[in-house]
C-alpha positions as CSV (number, residue, x, y, z in Angstrom):
1,M,-4.8,61.8,81.6
2,A,-4.4,63.3,78.0
3,L,-1.6,65.5,79.5
4,L,0.3,62.3,80.6
5,V,-0.1,60.7,77.2
6,D,1.4,63.9,75.6
7,A,4.1,64.1,77.9
8,L,4.9,60.4,77.4
9,A,4.8,61.1,73.5
10,L,7.1,63.8,74.0
11,S,9.5,62.0,76.0
12,V,9.4,59.1,73.4
13,D,10.2,61.9,70.7
14,T,13.0,63.2,72.7
15,L,14.5,59.7,73.0
16,A,14.2,59.2,69.3
17,L,15.9,62.5,68.7
18,S,18.7,61.4,70.9
19,V,19.1,58.2,69.4
20,D,19.3,59.9,65.9
21,T,21.7,62.3,67.2
22,L,23.9,59.5,68.5
23,A,23.6,57.7,65.3
24,L,24.8,60.9,63.5
25,S,27.8,61.1,65.9
26,V,28.8,57.7,65.1
27,D,28.5,58.2,61.4
28,T,30.6,61.3,61.8
29,M,33.2,59.4,63.8
30,A,33.3,56.8,61.2
31,L,33.8,59.5,58.5
32,L,36.6,60.8,60.5
33,V,38.3,57.5,60.9
34,D,38.2,56.9,57.3
35,A,39.5,60.3,56.6
36,L,42.5,59.5,58.8
37,A,43.0,56.1,57.2
38,L,43.1,58.0,53.9
39,S,45.6,60.5,55.3
40,V,47.7,57.5,56.5
41,N,47.6,55.8,53.1
42,A,48.7,59.1,51.6
43,L,51.5,59.5,54.0
44,A,52.7,55.7,53.2
45,L,52.6,56.4,49.3
46,S,54.7,59.5,50.0
47,V,57.2,57.6,51.9
48,D,57.3,55.0,49.0
49,A,57.8,57.6,46.6
50,L,60.8,59.0,48.7
51,A,62.1,55.6,48.9
52,L,61.9,55.1,45.2
53,Q,63.8,58.5,44.6
54,V,66.5,57.2,47.2
55,K,67.0,53.9,45.4
56,R,67.2,55.8,42.1
57,F,69.9,58.0,43.6
58,V,71.7,55.2,45.1
59,Y,71.8,53.0,41.9
60,T,72.2,55.7,39.3
61,I,74.0,58.8,40.6
62,V,76.2,57.3,43.2
63,P,78.0,54.9,40.7
64,I,78.6,57.6,38.1
65,Q,80.1,59.7,41.0
66,R,82.3,56.8,41.8
67,E,83.2,56.3,38.0
68,K,84.3,60.0,38.0
69,D,86.4,59.7,41.2
70,V,88.3,56.5,39.6
């Protein structure tokens, strides 16, 4: 009977470890999703910065070139 109780206790411990492992996997996945979101935000900021540079070019350098051509 004691062996059965020990086996049941080991099974419960194994199940608890499996649940802990699953929780860690979910946490890791959440961290990866957060990292991906940060990367997407960084990319969006880079695109915004590029758009500002293009606007600056269009509104400052292009009119100067037109004045030179005239």
